[in-house]
C-alpha positions in Angstrom: 0.0 0.0 0.0 2.9 2.4 0.7 4.3 2.3 -2.8 0.8 2.6 -4.3 0.3 5.8 -2.1 3.6 7.2 -3.3 2.8 6.6 -7.0 -0.7 8.2 -6.7 0.8 11.2 -4.9 3.4 11.7 -7.6 0.8 11.5 -10.4 -1.4 14.1 -8.8 1.6 16.4 -8.2 2.9 16.0 -11.8 -0.4 17.0 -13.3 -1.0 19.8 -10.8 2.5 21.1 -11.4 2.2 21.5 -15.2 0.9 25.0 -14.9 3.8 26.2 -12.9 6.9 27.6 -14.6 10.4 26.5 -13.6 13.2 28.8 -12.5 16.6 28.5 -14.1 17.8 25.2 -12.6 20.9 23.0 -12.9 22.2 19.8 -11.4 23.9 21.8 -8.7 20.8 23.7 -7.6 18.5 20.6 -7.5 21.0 18.3 -5.7 19.8 17.8 -2.1 22.9 18.9 -0.3 23.1 19.5 3.4 22.4 17.4 6.5 19.3 15.3 7.2 17.9 12.9 9.7 15.2 10.3 8.9 12.9 7.7 10.5 11.3 4.8 8.8 9.0 1.9 9.6 7.6 -1.0 7.6 7.6 -4.7 7.0 10.8 -6.8 7.4 11.5 -10.4 6.8 14.6 -12.6 7.0 15.6 -16.2 6.3 19.0 -16.9 8.0 19.8 -20.5 7.3 22.8 -20.5 9.7 20.2 -20.8 12.4 16.9 -21.9 10.7 15.4 -22.3 7.2 12.2 -20.7 8.5 11.3 -17.1 7.7 11.1 -14.5 10.5 9.2 -11.3 10.1 8.1 -8.2 11.9 8.9 -4.5 11.9 12.4 -3.1 12.0 12.6 0.7 12.6 15.1 2.7 10.7 17.2 5.6 11.9 19.5 7.4 9.5 21.7 10.5 9.4 23.2 11.9 6.1 25.5 14.6 4.9 25.9 15.6 1.3 27.3 18.4 -0.8 28.0 19.3 -4.4 31.5 20.1 -5.5 32.4 21.7 -8.8 31.6 18.8 -11.0 30.0 16.1 -8.8 27.9 15.4 -5.8 29.0 13.5 -2.7 27.1 11.8 0.1 27.8 10.1 3.4 25.2 8.3 5.5 24.9 6.2 8.6 21.9 3.9 9.1 21.0 1.8 12.2 18.1 -0.6 12.5 17.2 -2.8 15.6 14.2 -4.8 16.9 13.5 -7.6 19.3 10.1 -8.3 17.7 11.1 -10.3 14.6 9.3 -13.6 15.0 8.5 -17.0 13.6 5.3 -17.9 15.5 6.3 -17.9 19.2 10.1 -17.7 18.6 11.6 -14.2 18.5 14.9 -12.9 17.5 16.9 -9.7 18.1 17.9 -8.3 14.7 20.5 -5.5 14.3 21.5 -4.0 11.0 24.1 -1.3 10.6 25.4 0.4 7.4 27.8 3.2 6.5 27.8 4.4 2.9 29.5 7.0 0.8 29.3 7.8 -2.9 30.1 10.2 -5.7 27.3 11.3 -8.1 28.3 12.7 -11.5 25.6 14.6 -13.5 24.4 12.9 -16.7 23.0 14.7 -19.7 19.8 16.6 -18.9 16.6 14.8 -20.0 12.9 15.7 -20.3 9.6 14.2 -19.0 6.2 15.7 -19.7 8.0 18.7 -21.2 9.8 19.3 -17.9 13.5 18.8 -17.1 14.8 15.7 -15.3 18.2 15.7 -13.6 20.1 12.4 -13.3 23.3 11.4 -11.5 25.4 8.3 -11.6 28.6 7.2 -9.8 30.6 4.8 -7.7 29.8 4.0 -4.1 31.4 2.2 -1.2 29.6 0.7 1.8 29.8 -1.3 5.0 26.9 -3.5 6.0 26.7 -5.4 9.3 24.0 -8.0 10.2 23.5 -9.6 13.6 20.8 -12.2 14.5 20.4 -13.4 18.1 17.7 -16.0 18.8 15.7 -15.7 22.0 15.9 -19.4 22.8 17.8 -21.6 25.3 20.6 -23.5 23.5 23.6 -25.4 24.7 26.1 -23.6 22.5 26.8 -19.9 21.9 27.3 -20.2 18.2 23.9 -21.8 17.4 21.9 -18.9 19.0 23.7 -16.1 17.1 24.5 -15.3 13.5 26.7 -12.6 11.9 27.3 -11.4 8.4 29.1 -8.4 6.9 29.8 -6.9 3.5 32.5 -4.4 2.6 31.3 -3.4 -0.9 32.1 -1.4 -4.0 29.1 -0.6 -6.1 27.1 2.0 -8.0 24.5 4.5 -7.0 22.2 6.8 -9.0 19.8 9.7 -8.3 17.0 11.1 -10.4 15.4 14.5 -9.6 12.3 15.8 -11.2 11.4 19.4 -10.2 7.6 19.9 -10.1 7.3 23.4 -8.5 9.8 25.8 -7.1 9.5 24.3 -3.7 8.6 20.7 -4.7 10.5 17.9 -6.4 10.2 14.2 -6.9 13.3 12.1 -6.2 14.4 8.6 -6.9 17.6 6.7 -6.0 19.1 3.3 -6.5 22.1 1.6 -4.9 23.7 -1.7 -5.8 26.8 -3.6 -4.5 29.0 -5.0 -7.3 32.0 -6.6 -5.6 32.2 -7.3 -1.8 34.4 -8.7 0.8 32.0 -10.9 2.7 32.2 -12.1 6.3 30.0 -14.8 7.8 29.8 -16.8 11.0 30.6 -20.5 10.1 30.2 -23.8 11.9 33.9 -24.7 12.6 32.9 -28.1 14.2 31.4 -29.5 11.0 33.0 -27.4 8.2 36.4 -26.3 7.3 35.2 -23.1 5.5 36.7 -19.7 5.6 34.7 -16.9 7.3 35.8 -14.4 4.7 35.3 -14.6 0.9 35.3 -12.3 -2.1 31.7 -12.0 -3.4 30.2 -10.9 -6.7 26.9 -9.4 -7.5 25.3 -12.9 -7.6 26.7 -14.2 -4.3 26.6 -11.0 -2.2 23.9 -8.6 -3.2 23.0 -5.5 -1.2 20.5 -3.2 -3.1 18.0 -0.5 -2.3 15.6 1.6 -4.3 13.8 4.7 -3.1 11.1 6.9 -4.5 9.9 10.1 -2.7 8.6 13.6 -2.7 10.6 16.5 -1.2 9.0 19.8 -0.1 11.1 22.8 0.8 9.7 24.7 3.8 10.5 28.3 4.9 14.3 28.9 4.6 16.5 25.9 3.8 14.5 23.3 5.7 12.8 20.5 3.7 10.5 17.5 4.4 10.6 14.3 2.4 8.2 11.4 2.3 9.6 8.3 0.5 9.1 4.6 0.0 12.3 2.4 0.3 12.8 -1.2 -0.7 16.0 -2.9 0.6 17.2 -6.4 -0.2 20.3 -8.3 1.0 21.3 -11.7 -0.2 24.4 -13.7 0.7 24.6 -17.2 -0.7 28.3 -18.3 -0.4 27.7 -19.8 3.1 24.5 -20.8 4.8 22.2 -18.5 2.8 21.0 -15.2 4.2 18.1 -13.3 2.6 16.4 -10.3 4.1 14.0 -7.8 2.6 12.2 -4.8 3.9 9.8 -2.1 2.6 9.6 1.1 4.5 7.8 4.5 4.6 10.5 7.1 5.3 10.1 10.5 6.9 13.1 12.9 6.4 13.9 16.3 7.8 16.8 18.1 6.0 18.6 21.4 6.1 20.2 22.7 2.9 23.4 24.7 2.9 
């Protein structure tokens, strides 16, 4: 329902904004530089086969802080995200899930495009990221290893941003991030397997990807509010497979400078 709401809102704003003229804009002026904080909440599910082949699901709140700026020829961003919940369950069994990520990237302007006779500004560039996952089962077990699971990705990838100004104080934004090559870390069963806990992973064996679609409204001064939908998927298959997915409704407060 959240993504349907975003699409309907965008469609209304697009048609409503046709009668408004655009000021002289550029990649530099539309790029959302500054600092921001955000909160998100939505559905989360995970299948961590180091512990169980069953799917666990629930809500995993999202907290994020970001900083970005535009240099002479490119944009730069740095963000820190933390997610934690003790309410991820499979029937009566619960788990404490913690996810942490640190990302930075460089976004280079692409050739200007048009949509519905209006300008669209696109960016593309390399990215680097750290992703940490920890799963602790709330069950009584005889060994420490079998109640906890750990995974990590140190990745190189690609990120993109698309910005569609609608009115002087309103713009639609979309972004996409994808890991390409990663150093993966995983907790392994040393009693039964002689397998390294560290491996080099490709896009197929260590995927970390997210897509976001939202609407930003600039308030009085340099403050802005943003409402967005985010889909995030992580898949690690070189050890006991780990697959997690979440969709979230994100609220952001930002200050542009």
